[in-house]
N, C-alpha and C positions, 0 to 999 in steps of 0.2 A: 617222460624221462628227462633227467636233468641235462645230459650232454646235448641231445638234439635241440632242446630249448635254447641253450647257450649258443649253439651254432647258428640258429635262426636269428638270435639277437646280434651276432656278428654281422650277418647279412643286412640287418636293419641299419647298423652303424656304417657299414661299407657303402650303403646306398645314400647315406646322408652327406651332402656336399660340405657341411660344416664340421663333420666328424674328423678326428685326427687318428683314427684307428689304423695301425700299420697293416700292410699286406703280409702274406706269408713270406718268411725269410727276413723280415725286418722287425724292429722292436723300438719301443719308446724308452729312452734313457735320460737320466738327469745329467745335463752338461754344465760343467762348472768353469771351463776355460776354452778359449779358441787360440790355436797357433796360427797367427796371420803371417803369410809368406809373400815375398816379392815374386815377380814372374821368373826370376832367375834362381829361385829356390832358397834365397837368403832369408833369414829371419827378420821380420819387421817388428813384431810385438807379440807378447802373450797377454791376451786381454779377456775380460769377461764377456760372455755373449749378451745380446740385447736383453734388457730387463733383468739382468743378473748383476751380482756384486761379488767379486772375488773376496774382498775383506770380510763380508758377512756370511760368505759361503752359501749364498742363496742361488740355487741353480734353476735352470729352466729345462723343459722337456723338449726332446728332439727325436725324430724317427731316424734310426741309423741301421746299417746293414747288420744282420745277424741277431742272435738272441741275447739273453743276459750274459754278462761276463762270466766265463767258465770259472768255477771255484776249484780249489785244490792246490796242491803244492807244485804242480807241474808248470811248464812254461806254455802259455796259451794266449798268443796275441790276437786281438780283434782286427777287423778290417776298416781302416780309415777312422777309427776312434778307439780310445782306450784310456787308461789312467796315465799319470805323468811318468810313472816308472817305465812303461813300455814305449810311450811316445817320445820321451825326452831324457830317459836314463836318470830321472830324479830319484834319489835314495829315500825311501820312507823313513819316518822318524824312529820307528822301532827296529831299523836295520843299521849296521855299521860297516858292512862290507860293500864297497862301491862296485866290486866285480859282480855282485848279485844283481844290481840294477842294470849294469851294462850288458849282461848276458840276456836279459829280457828285451832290452832295446834292440840288440842285434837280431833277435828272433823276429821282432816287429819289422825291422828294416828288411830282413831277408824275405819275409812274406810279400812285401810290397814290391821290392825290386824284381822278384821273379815274375810279376804280372805286368810289368811296364810295357813290354813288347806286345803283349796280348791285348791290353786295354787301349793303347794308342790314344791317349788324351793329354792335351797340353797341361792341364791343371794337375793331373795325376803325375805327369813327368816332373813337374816342379816340386811336388811333394817328395818324389824319389830323389831329386837333386838335394833337397834339404836333408833327407835321411843319410845320404852318402857323405855330406859335409859335416854332419853333427859329430863332435868329438868330445872326449872327457873335458878338454879345455873349454868347449862351448858351454858345458854344464856349469863349470866354475864361473865363467864370465856372466852367466845369466842366473846365478844362484838367488839373487834377491827377488827376481820375478818368480822363479820356480817355487820358492818357499811360500808364496801366496796362493798357489793353485790347489784345488781340491776336486775330488770327484773325477768325472770323465771329461775328456777333451776331444775336439775335432779340429780339422784343418780348414783354412780358407785362404784363397789368394787375395791379396790386397786389391787387385783390379776386378774382382768378381763379387757379386752379391750373394751367390749361392755357396754352400759349403762344399768341400772337396768330394764328399760322397754323394752329392746331389747332381753332379754333372750327368748329362745324358749318356755318355760313353760308359761311365762307371755303373750307372743304373742298369743299362742294357746288359753289361757283363754280369752283374750280380744276379739279376733276375734269370738270366740264362743258366747260371750255375745252380741256383736253387731249384729251377724247374727240372733240370737233369737229375738232381739229387732226390727230388720228391717222387720220382717214378722209377728209380732203380731198385733192384733187389726183388725178393719174393713177395708176391701179392697174395693176400688172404681176404676173405669177406669181412667187411667192416661191420661192427655191431650197430652202427648208426644208420647205414644205408643199405647194407647187404651187398654192396658192390666190392669187387676185388681191388684192394689197394695195398701198397706197402705199409705195414703197421708202424705206428710210432712206438719205438722202444721206450723212450721217455716222453711223457706228455709235457711239452714245453710251449711257451715260457712258463716258468714256475709261478705258482700263485702267491702273490704278495698282498699284504693289507689285511690279513686275518689277524684279529687281536690275539696276542699270545703265540702266534706262529713265528717261524724262523724268519729273520730279516732278509736272508738270502732267497727266501721263497720255499714253498712246500708243494707237494704233489697231492692231487685228489685221486689219482689212479696210479698204482705202482705195486709191484711184487718183488720181494728181495730175499726170500727164503725157499729152501728146497720143499718145504711143506706146501707151498703155494703152487708148485709146478704140477702140470697135468697134461696128459695126451701128447707127450713128446716136447712140450714147450719148456725145455730144460735150460733156457737162458733167462728165465724169469722176467722181471721188469714189466713191460707192457704187453707181452705176447698173450697172456691169459685173458686180457680184455682188449682184443684187437680193435684199434681205432686208427683210421688213416692218418698219415703225417699231417696233411693239410687240415683235416677235421680237428685233430688234437690242437693244432695251433689256433684254430678259430675259436674253439670253446675256451681255451686257456686265456686267449687275448680278450675275449668279451667278458670273462669273469674278472680279469684284472681291471678292465675298464669300469665295471660296476663297483668293484672294491675301492677304486680310486675316486669315485664320484660321490660326494656327500649327499647328493640328491637321490641316489639309488642305494644307499648303504646306511645301516644303523648298527649300534652296538647295544646288546642287552646281556648284562653279566659277562660270561666268557664266550658268548655266542655272537658272531658277526653275521648280520642279516643283510642280504641283497634282494632287491625286488625290481621287477621290470615288466613291461607289457610288450606285446608283439608289435604294437604301433604306439607312437607317443600319446600319452593319455594323462589328464590332470590327476587321476587317482594315485599316480606314483608319488606325488608330493604329499598327499594326504596320508598315504601309508607310511611315509617317512616319519611323520609326527606320531602316528598311532604306535609305531614301534619304539623309536628312540627319542622322540621329542625334538622339536626345532624351535628356534626363536625368530625365524624369518617372518616379518610382519605380513608379507603377501601370502605366505603359506598358511599362517594362522587365520587370515581372513577367509581363505579358501576352505579351511577346515570348519570355521564357524558357519559358513554358508551350507556346508555339507550337513553339519549337525542340526542346523535350523530346518533343513529339508527333511531330515529324519524325524524330528519332533512333529512337524506339520503334516508329514505324509505326502508332501508335494515333490515332484521331480526336481533334481538338482542340476545346475549347469555343469557340475563336476562329474556327471555320469553320461557323457555321450558314448556312442559306439559300445553298447553294453555287451556285445558278444566278443569283444577283443580279448584274446587270451592274456592271462595275468599269472605271474609266477613269483613265488617267494622261497628263498633258499637260506637256511641257517647253517653256518659252518663253525666248527670249533677245532682248535689245534690238537693233534694227536702225534706226539714225537715229531718225526720229519714228514708226516702226512697230515691230511685234513680228514676230519670225520663229519658226516652230514647229520646235524642235529634234527633238522626237519626239512621237508620239501612239500610244497603244496602248489598245485596248478589248477586253474579254472578260468572262468570268464570274469571280466570286469563286473558284470551284473551280479554274479555270485559272490565275489569278494565284497562288493559294495553292500550287499545285503548282510553279510556276516559282520562287517564293520558297523553297519547301522544297528544290528542286534546287540552288538557289544556296547555301542553308545547308549542304547536304551537301557541296558542292564545297569550301567553305571550312573544313569541320570538320577540325580537326587536334588531335591529342593534345598534352598538356603546356601548356595555357594557364595563364599566371600568375594569381595571385589578383587579383580585381577586374577581370579582362578581360571586356569586354562584346562582343557580336556587332558586327562593324564595319558601318558604313553605307557606301553608295556614295561619299559624300563623303570619309569617312576612307580608303577604299581608293584613290580617285583621288589623294589627297594624298601617298601614299607614292611617287609618281613625281616629286615636287618637291624642290628643294634646301631645306636648313634655313634658318630665320630665327628667331632668338631661341629656339633649342632645339626648334622645331616645324617641320614642313613648311610652306613658304610657299604658301598656297592660290592666290595670284595667279600662281604659276609652273606651275600645272597646265595641261597642253595644253587649249585651249578646248573642243575637241570630244570629249575623252576621256570626260567624265562622261556625256554623252548616249549615246555608243557603248556605254559600260559598262551604263547603264540598259537600253538596247535589247537587249543580249545577255542580261541577266538576265530580262527580261520575255518574250523569245522563245525562250530556251533555246539560243541560238546560242553558239559559242565566244566567250570573252572577247576584247576587242579586242587585237590584237598589240602596240600601243603600251603597254598595261598591263604585259604581261610584260617587254618590253624596257626600259620605264621603271623598273620596280622593280629589275630586275637591274642597270641602270646605277647606281642609287642604292646598291645593296648593294656593288658593286665600288668605288664612289667612297668609301664610308664604312666599308669593312671589315665588311660586313653591317649593323652599327649601331655608331656611335661613342658609347660610353657617356659620354665626357667632354663631348659636345656635344648629344646627343639626350636630351630629357626623356622620361620614360616608356620607358626603353630596353628593358626586358623585354617590355612589351606591343608595342612597335614590332617587335622581332625576331619575335615570334609572328605578328603581323599580316602581315609581309612573307613569312614562310614559308607562311602560309595562302594568301596571294595566289598564290604560286608553285604551290602544290598545286592550287588551283582552276583556274588557267590551264592547267596540264598535264593536269588531269582532263578539261577540256572540249576540249582540243586534238584536232583531227580528223586529225592526221598518222597515216597507216597504220602499223600494227604498233607503236604507242606502248605502252610498258610501263605496266602499272597503277601509278598513283601511290599510295604508301602513306600511310595516315593516321597511323601511328606507325612507329618504326624497323623496317625490314625488312632483317635481316642477309643474307638470301638474294636480294636484289633483283638481277636479271640485268644491269642497266645499268651499264656501267663508270663513267659520269659520277657516278651515285649513290654508288658505292663509293669513288670518288676524293674525293668530299665527306666521306664518313665518315673516310677516311684523313687528310685534312687536319685534321679535328677532333681526332683522336687525336694527331697530331703536335703540334698546338698545346697540347693538355693535357699532353703530355710536357714541353714547354718550360716551362709554368707550374709543374709539379711540381718540375722541376729547380731552379728559382729561388725556390721557396717563395712564389710570388705577389708577388714584389718587382720585377716588370717594369713599366716605363712603357708598353711595347707588346710585342706578340707577333708571330709570323709572320703572323697574320691581317691586321694593319694594313699590312704591307709586301707580302705575296705573294698574298693570297686572290683579288684581281681577276685577276691573270695566271694563277694556278693554275686558275681556273674557265674560262678561255678558251683558253689554250695550255698544257696540263699538261706537255708534254714539255720546256718551257723552264724550268720551276720545280721540279718534283718531284725530279729528281736532286739539286738543290742542297739542298732542305730535308730530304731523306733523309740527306744527309751531316751536316747540322746535328743531325738527330734522334739519330744515333749519339753525338754529343757530349752532347746533353741527357740521353739515357738513362743515360749513365755517371755523371752528376752526381746521380741520384736515389739517396738513401741507403737508403730502405726497400726491402728485397729483394722482399717480396711485391708491392708496387706496381709495381716494375720488371718482374717476371715477368708480372703481369696485362697490362701495356701491351704487352709483347712478344707475348703470346698473341693479344691483340686485333688487333695489326697483322698477325700471321701469318694470322689468320682473314680479314681484309679482303683480303690479297694473294692468297688462294685464289680470289678472284672477279675479279681483274684481272691483266693481263700487265705486270709491272714492267719487262720488257725493251722494251716498246713503248708507252710512254705516248702518248695521242693528241696529234697536233700541233695540232689545233684542235677545239673543241667548238661545235656550233651553238647557237643561243639556247635551244632546248628542253632540250638537254643541260646547258647552264649552269644552267637552272632546277633540274634534277635534282641537279646538283652541290651547289647551295646548300641544297636541301631535305635531301639526305643529310647535309651538314655540320650543319645545325640539329638534325636528329633525333638524330644521334650525339652531338652536344654535350649535348642534353637528357638523353640516356640516361647519359652519363658523370657527370652531377650528380644522378642519381636514386638514392636510397638503395635498395640491394638487400638481400635476406636474406643473412645471414652466409655461407651455404654458397656463394653466387655473388656475393661482394662485388665492386663495380665499382672501377676505378682511383681513383675519387674518394673511396672509403671504406675501401679495403683498408689 
């Protein structure tokens, strides 16, 4: 289950001395300014926090009391932190009524003055003195500094190193308050543990960081309509899925932590993917590249070591503790809530095997220099039309990435839209249009690798084995027709000495791959003309021998009238592999047409 796994991850973070995960009743907020006070409560300065810059609006994270700032039109002051309107009566740029800001400051002041006698702390009393003395005239006098602040702020005494909300007296008061709140009210069995606990009406803090989701945060569990009410739970919201208040906080906090950590989060299309292990494990970083792609040199080296071990069959240093639980969660926005695109759980060993199977399926000889193992994101993008020289990620079918991830993680055949989508782009662009596509060589290899992987995983009965490199004896006619087309194109290029604006590929390859009988007779007649124009006799003879060898595997008198989608994939794979072979330097005794 998703929520128990996230609760366990919170426990892992809480046990890590280097982790900054907040405890229940606290939250991490972006702080943009600090109100520094003298011991008598007078204002010393309004300054940026360490590592921050007011002018650039670069904020830093700090654990503060309470959850996210309440939204809505009501008046809702926070405790010892808030925005400049509540803390200093600063009027926002989109407001003209100074009374509006002053009303919110008064609410902030009243909340804190009411607690002064109860908290009994010198630093807190100094903050209360400041709030009592702050007037509209103070706002005017400090307007220059106030106009620079943004985001949330906190208090600090000039004589103290800690912030106002970090004093022992304030911390003791706040923790006592939230402990009392956590166990008040009616208790019902929690779905996560079965123990009776007060249910969380809203599961907070809200989830932030999901691509396309609301910036204020969204919910993964919530009910808000009468149709969702059942068994007397007529107040809706979280009562239909009872989870304890502290449990809801823990799973929401750990999910927010994952979403905010680039090492545990990737984006694929409209899906935001998070992944984690029950204990720290190197496979987490490998998974990050497998899903979304990374450019971190250390991670790439780790991935290369993993792929090397896959190819050799030797154990990898990146696979210790094979029974460690491993989880992957895909989320997508859905109005004010989140939808779960996919969820997979298992062991590190099981996931490593799936990733290894995926790597083997994509493995193809002839990768160009600098080519890196493709991520799910880059694979899915090859189904999209070009925009500024690269595939337009916004045009990737919304569900394709999730289906692709699911097939990789379960070992199932790759989604059919992946194969058909890549073939559609190949047919439309003549495999790859070098004049429009950036990274042309890498794109050609990636597309051929995707075809090979899809055909390798295809469950069609009697499917021929898909070759990793050129197989001159492959029994499939479609594969041999692809080889033939590559040689016919090379003949045309040699005939004109590379001075062509376009070849038969740009005009005929799409039709040749789907309805060979309508195209091959025509391009074979052109081939006779092209062959006659080649002046080098040895090159001409080599091409004639190669075409004769290919024809020994196909019936030239009965070219297929139509090739199904799988056969089209074999056609393009045969074309690519033959094309690579033509441009690969051979020993002089068996020189290729490219070097003869």
